[in-house]
N, C-alpha and C positions, 0 to 999 in steps of 0.2 A: 669802457662800460654804451652799450649801444641805448640805451637806454635812459631818460631823465630820472632827478629821484623820485617827480610824484608820477609819475609811468609806472617807475616801479614798486614801487610803495604802493597801490594801486591796485596794480596785478597780485604782487606779496596779500593783501589786504582781500581778495579775492577768495584765498586759498586759506589763509589762515583768522581771517577774522580782522578792521582795522584796529580793534585796541591792540593784537597782538605785533604789530607794526610800528615803530616806535619813530619818528623824528625828532622830538624833543631836544633842544641843545644840550641841557641837562645830564639826560639819558646817555649822550652821544657821547661827549666828557667824561664819563664815566666807564667807557669802553675804548679808551684808548689805546691802542697798541704798537709801542715803543717808538709812540709820538703823530701815529699815523692816528686821526680820527675818522670812524665807519660815517655813510650818509644814513643809513637806518643799521636799528636795531632792533633784529625778529627774537620773539617772545612765542616758539610753538609750543603748544600742548598737549602732544601726540608726534610719535613717529611719522606715523602717513603723515602728519604736515610736515615734517622735517625733508623728507622725501618729495612734497611737491613744493615747499618752498628753492631748495636746490634746483629741479627742474624748471623753475623759473629764472633763477640765477643763472644758471646755464643758457637759457635761451638769450637773457641781453647781458652774456657775458661778465654777470658783475660776481668781483671775487669775494671767498664768502671766507670767513675766519671763523674757527665752532668757539663758543666759550663757553664753561662751564662754572666754577667759582671763580674763575679770574683768577687762580694763584700760583700759577704755571705759566703766567702770560710773559716774563720774561724772558723765557727759554726761545733758543730759536734765534736767524738773523731774523734782522728788520724787512718784514714786506714788501714783497713787490709793489703792491697793490690793496687797499681794501678798501668798498665798498658794501660790504652785509655782513656785519657781526649776526652768529646765530649764537642765542642764548639756549641750551637746552635744561638750566634748573626746574623748568616747569613737569620735567619725566621726571619724579621722582618718587617713584612706587615700586613697592618690594613683589616683586610676579607672583612668585615660588620661592619659601625657603623649604628645602628638606633637608629637615636635623638631622633623620637617621642616616641618608648620606650624606652628609655635610656639606652642603652647596647650596647655593642662593641663586636665584637670579632676578637682578635691579635692573630699574629703568636708570639710563646713564648719567642725568641728572641729579638723581642721589646725591647724599652728602656720605660721605663716611663716617663722623659721627651720629646721622640719623639711623643708617645701618647698623650702626656695633648698637644703638638704643633695642633695633628690634631683633639682633641673631642673641643680643644678652639673655633674653625673653627663655631658649633656652639654652642658657650659660656655654653659651656658642662666642666666638669676635671673626672677623675679618684679618689676619692677622698680614696686613697694611701699617707702614709706617710712611705714610707720605708727609709733607711738610704738612700744616693747618688744616687739620681733619676737616674743621669746624665747617670750613669753608670749600675744601676742597671737592669736586664732585667725581661717583665711579669712573664716570667716561673719560675726565680729564688725566686723572691718574693714568687710566691705565697709553691713554694716546702718548702721552710725556714719558709713559714708564718709570715710575716716581717709586723706589725701591726704597725701601728706610734698613734703618740698624739691624733689624731681624732675619734679615734676608737671610742670611747665612743660614739659621735654622729651620726657615720655614718656606723657602724657596723664594722666587722673584716672583713678581708679578707675572712674567708669562708662564712662570710654573701654575699660575693660583687662576687665570683665566681658563677655563674652558669652553668657554662656548660664546657668540655673539652675534648681535644681528648690525646691519650695517648698511646708511645714506649714502650711494653714493654719488658723484657732481654731476650725473644722471640722474637722478632722481630714483635708478633703479635700488631696488632693497636686495640683501645678499645677507645670507646666513651662516655660519662657520661655528664646527664645533658642536656642542651638544650640551647635554644637562645630565650627564652623568663621566666621572672621571675618565673613565674608558671608553673614548669614543671616537677618535680620528681613525677612517681607516684610509690612505691616500697622505695629498701634502696637509696641514696643519695650519688654516689659514691665520686661527686668531693671532700667531704667532709673528704671521706680516703685518697686521695691524696695531699689533701694540709697542708701543715706541715712535709709529710714524707722524706723532704730533699732527692729527687731521690731516693730511698731507693727500691722504686715498679713499676717506671715507669718512662719515661724521657717526660717530660709536648712538646706537640708539638703547641695545641693552644689553648685557656682560652674563657670564653665565660663568661664578667663581666656587674656588675650594675653600671651603672653610675650616675650622677649627676648635675645638673645645679651649673654654677660659681655663687658663692655668689656675691651680687650685692656690696659690700662693707666689709673690716676687718679692725679689732683694737684688741688690748690686752691692759686690763690693769697687772700691774707688782707691788705690793707690797711687801715690803723687812722691814723686819727687825727681830728679836728673833726667834728664831724657837717656842716657845710658843705660841707667840702673832701668826704666819704665822697657823700653825694648826689648832687656835682656828678661824682662815678666811676662811680657806679650808672645814672646818665642817661647819660654816655658808652656805657657798655657799652651799654646800650639803644639806642643809635642803631649802633651796630659792629654789622660781619658776623661777627661770633662768637656760637655759639650754645653757650652752658653748659648743663652737666647740672643745674645747682639755682644760686641765687643767695640770700643771706642774709644781711641788713642788721638788725645789732643791737648794741645799746648793752654797756657792762662786766659790767652786770650780769645779765645774759641768761648771761654766761659761767662769770658765780660771783665777777667777779674786784670789786675795788675802784675801781678808775677811772672815769675820767671819759669816757674816749675812746668814740668808735665804729668798729664794723669790717665792712666788708663783706666773706665769703667768695664766691670763682668757683670752684664746680668744675667740672673739664671730664675728660672722659674719655671711648674711645674709642682709636682707634689714638693709639701712639707718635708719629706725626708731626703727628697733629691737635690730640692733649693739646699737643706743644711751642710747636704758632704759639698758644693758647690763653694758657700762658701766659705767652710771650713778650710777645704783646701787652698783654697784663693791668697785666703788672710794668710796661709802659712806660707805659702809661695813669694807671698810679695815680703816676708818678714824674712824669708832667705836669700832677696838680691838685697835688704837693707829698703825698702820703702817702709814707708806711712804707707797704713789702710785704715778703710770703716766701712761698716754697711749700714748703707741706706736702706728703707723700707718709708712703705707708704709714700706719702706726697713730697716727702726731698729727695724719695726713687723718682717718682713719675716728674716731678721740674727736670731733673739732670734730663730725662732720657726726653722730653720734650722740647730741651733748648736743642739737645743734639740732632733729633728728625727736624726739626724747624730750622736749623744752618744754611742749607745748601739755597734757599729762596729766600735769603735776609732782602731788605728791600733797602735799596740807598749803597749797593757793595757792588763789588763785579766779582765772582765765584767761581773759581774754575776747579772743572774734577779732574783731575789724572787717573785713570785706573792702570795698575799696572802688574807684574804677577807678583802671587802671596809672598813668595821668598824675597821680593826688591822692596818692602814694605818700607823695612829700617833702612833701607842705602837712602832710596825717594826722601823721606823725612826727613833725614843726616842733611841729605843734599840742598832741600830746599831753606833750611834754618839754617846753614852757610851764607845761605843768601841777605840774610837778615842784616841788615843797618839802620841806621837813620829815619832812609829816604823808604824800606821796605821791613815794617815787621804785621806781617799778614798774621792772621788768627787760621792756625791749620788743624783741622780735625781729619781721621783715618777710618775706616773700618777694616781695619786688618782681615781678618779672614775672608774678606772678598777684594783686595787689592784697593781701596776705592778710599785716592785722597780728594781732601775739599781742601781748598786754599782762599781766602777772602779777604778782601781788604779794598778798603774805600771809596769810592771811584775817587777823589781827589789825587790819592799817590799812585794810583794802575797807568800803566805804561804800557806799551807796546811789544818792548822790549821786556819783561812779561812776562805775553804770553809766547813771544817766542822762545825765551829759555828754558818755559815748561815742555814746548814741543821739541826740543831739544835734549832734554831730559827725558819726557817717556822712554822713546823707543828704546832709549839705554837701560831702561830697566821690562822691558815687554810690555810695553804696554802706549797709550794715547793720548792726548791732553784734549779739551775742550775749552770756550767759556761758557757754561753752564747757564747763569744770569750777569744776565749784568741792564743797566738801566742804556735808555736806547742812546745816549751820546758814547757811548764806550764801543756803541757798535758799530758809527759811522767806518765805513772805507774797510770792513772787515771781516772776513765768514769767521763765526762763531765756532763752527765744525775742524777745523784744522784743514790739511791739505787734502785734496778728493781722497778717499778711499779707491781701492782697486776694484772693487765692485759695485761703482759709479754707475757704470755702462748698464749695469742691469736693474740698478735701481731708478736709474733714471726711465729702460724702459718698462717697468712696474709702473711709476710713477704716467707713462702714456697709454696705459692699460686703463688705469684705475679712475685717471683724470687729464684727460688729451688735451684740454683746454687750459690745463692748468689756473681752475681757480678755485682751488679749498688750498689754501692758507700755503701763496704765492709766494719763493723765494726762502721759507723760512725753516726749510730743511737742509741737510746737508748736499753739499754741491749747488744748493739754489734751487734744489726742486720745493 
C-alpha cells in the first residue's frame, strides 16, 4: 500500500463520510480474514460510494476484501494481503419486486431472511438454501455460489440470477443481464461473477428469479445400514417422484452417536403432490427393509436447517467432493472405508447434484486426508476442494487443489477486470 493508514482513511472519509471509515480496534478485530486483520473497515451506504471507495483504494494500491454477512469468510485461500474490508450491509433495500413476473431486484447487502420476509407478503420465496440465512447477504451468496439442498429442484444460484450491477476495482460500474428472465443476447456476464468470490468486482445489485411459496411440505426420513439406504436412494432416483431435496448422511452429520445412515426426502408443493410423494417414499423404504418416518412443521424445518448449515460449520475442516451422480454411492462407500479411530468424519451428500460434504475436527485433520480425496474424486468423474477451514489449516496449501486446465483463461479474466490484483488477492483458484 502506497499511502499510510491515516492518509487512506482521510481520503475514504471524503468519499463516504468520516463516520463510515472505521479504524477502531474492536471493529478491525471483528473483521479478521484467515488470521489477517485489516487496517480499516468501510461501511458505504450506496453503490456509488463503493465505486468511489474502490477508486481511492486502487490509487493507493490497497488490497480490498468485500464483506457481506461474514458467513462465508472461511472459503478460499488465505489472502496475500489485506488493507481494507468493504462492508456491504448498509446496501439493504429491495429496489423492485415484480410479483407478476416472479423477479426481484435487491441491493447486495440485504440478508436472505430479510428478503424472504418481503417476498412472503406476495406468497413468494427466493429458493436459495445457503448456510445461516439470517446473516448471509444476497451479494455474498452469489459471490460464493452458495447452493443448498433444493438446488436440484429449483436450480442453482447461476440459474436464479438474471441480472446484476458490479463495481470493478477501478471504480467503474458495469451492468449485466436485466430484469426479465429472457434477456441475454451474447455473453451472459452474470455467470462470470457468480462464484468469483469477489475477485472480479463487488456486487452492488442483483436481480433474481423467485418462486411461489409451496402450499405444504413434509420430509420422509429412512434410516438403517448404508447398503440399504444407498439402495433406497437409487430406487428413488429411478422413480417418477420429483422431491424438492434429497440428503444422504451418517449420524455424525446430525450430531448423533449412532452408526446408522439416513436418507431425507423433502417433498413440497400442493397437498396432493406431497401426499403422493410421502406415501410412495414410505413404501419404497419398506421394500428395501428400512424404518421410516414423516417429519412435518418444526421437526421438518430443524432437520433441513442442519443440512443447510453443514458446509460452513465453525471449528471444522469441511471438504467438498463433487462427482458424477452415478458415482455418489461408490464415493460414499470409499470414504466410509477410510473410517478408523483417527478418522471419523461427518458425511453428508446431495445425491441429485453429485455433491458430498465431509467434515472433521480441525484437531483430527491431516494433509493426507485432502490428498486421499484429491485421488478419489477424479476416479469418480469429479474434483475435491477444502471448502471451509480455520486459517491454520490453510497454511502452505491451496484449498482449491491442482490448478484446472482453464487457469490461463481465468488469469486473463482477472487481469482484465482487476489488473493490479487488489480484490480478494490470492483467495481464488490458482492464487487469483
